[in-house]
Every structure is written in C-alpha cells, then in structure tokens.
C-alpha positions in Angstrom: 154.8 86.5 38.1 155.1 82.6 37.4 158.0 83.7 35.3 159.9 85.8 38.0 162.6 88.2 36.3 162.9 86.2 33.3 163.6 88.4 30.6 160.8 87.8 28.0 162.1 85.9 25.0 165.2 84.6 27.1 166.7 81.2 27.5 165.4 81.6 31.1 161.8 82.5 30.3 162.0 79.4 27.7 163.2 76.8 30.2 160.8 78.2 32.6 158.2 77.8 30.3 158.8 74.4 29.2 158.8 73.2 33.0 155.6 74.5 33.7 154.2 72.8 30.4 155.6 69.3 31.6 154.1 69.8 35.0 151.0 70.7 33.1 151.0 67.4 31.0 151.6 65.2 33.7 148.7 67.0 35.3 146.6 65.9 32.3 146.5 69.9 30.8 147.5 69.5 27.4 145.9 73.0 26.0 147.4 74.9 28.7 150.5 73.0 28.1 150.6 73.8 24.4 149.4 77.2 25.3 152.8 77.8 27.5 154.7 76.1 24.7 154.0 78.3 22.1 155.7 81.5 23.6 158.7 79.8 24.4 161.9 80.6 22.1 165.3 78.4 22.0 167.5 79.0 19.1 170.0 76.2 20.2 169.6 73.0 18.5 171.2 70.6 20.9 170.4 69.6 24.1 167.4 71.3 25.5 166.4 72.7 22.7 163.9 74.1 20.1 163.5 69.7 19.2 163.0 69.6 23.0 160.1 72.1 22.8 158.5 70.6 19.3 158.7 66.9 21.5 156.4 68.7 23.9 154.1 70.4 22.0 153.6 67.4 19.9 152.9 65.3 23.6 150.4 68.1 24.5 149.0 67.3 20.8 148.6 63.8 20.8 146.9 63.6 24.5 144.7 66.6 23.0 143.8 63.6 20.6 145.0 65.9 17.9 146.9 63.0 15.9 147.8 64.7 12.6 149.1 67.8 14.7 151.3 65.4 16.9 152.4 63.3 13.8 153.9 66.5 12.3 155.3 67.8 15.2 157.2 64.4 16.1 158.2 64.6 12.1 160.0 67.9 12.9 161.8 66.3 15.9 163.2 63.3 14.1 165.3 65.8 11.9 167.0 67.4 15.2 169.3 64.6 16.1 170.9 67.0 18.7 167.9 67.8 20.6 167.6 65.8 24.2 165.0 65.7 26.8 165.5 65.9 30.5 168.9 67.2 30.3 171.6 68.1 28.0 172.8 64.8 27.7 170.1 62.9 27.2 167.9 60.9 26.2 167.5 62.3 22.8 164.3 63.8 21.6 164.4 62.1 18.1 164.4 58.6 19.6 161.4 59.4 21.8 159.5 61.0 18.9 160.7 58.0 16.7 158.6 55.8 19.5 155.7 57.8 19.6 154.8 59.0 15.9 154.1 55.7 14.5 151.6 55.5 17.7 149.9 59.1 16.9 149.5 57.7 13.0 147.9 54.5 14.1 145.2 57.1 16.2 144.8 58.8 13.2 143.8 56.0 11.1 141.6 55.0 13.8 139.7 57.8 14.4 136.6 57.7 12.4 
C-alpha cells in the first residue's frame, strides 16, 4: 500500500523506494532503509540511477557499523561517474562517495 499503484520493478517504484529509504536513514533506521533499497531497480546509469541506490545502500551500511560493506559499495559508486544525488543534475554521487569512502575505511581499521 505504501508504494501505491507503482508497478513492481518500475522506475516509479524505485524512486518511491529511494525516497522511503532516505527518510528511514534520516530517522536513524539503516537496516529498514537497506531492506527497502534492496528491492529497488534502476537500470539507468546517469542522474538518479543505479549509482544513487548504491550510494544510499553504502550510507545505510556505514550507519549500521558495517564499514567493509560500506567501503565496497562506495567503491562501486566511484565507477559510476554520471550518477547523482538529490536530482538528475547533481551533485555527483561519486564525489560524495569519494569523501565518505576513506571514513568507512578508517572505521574498519579502528574496529578491534
């Protein structure tokens, strides 16, 4: 019911899932955010796209304390230079991932 009339697997469903996940992350609920994102599918590689979904999956993993998973996901985002955050024009997802990937790596190194 939360996804309304969006067809399963459609871009509309993916955009709804992305927005739900961002809200969950802002509420401090990374695991539900990640679960919502795992069902989202975007084939496009520019603008709000696959790299956007990966970025927010990485952010959820980082918030959940899983630095290894976050680093791997951020690394994937770095290869998707045309993906963006917020809207189709930017900012670039890779640029945000580049800034956060070292922090995820440091957290992994600091974990006993």
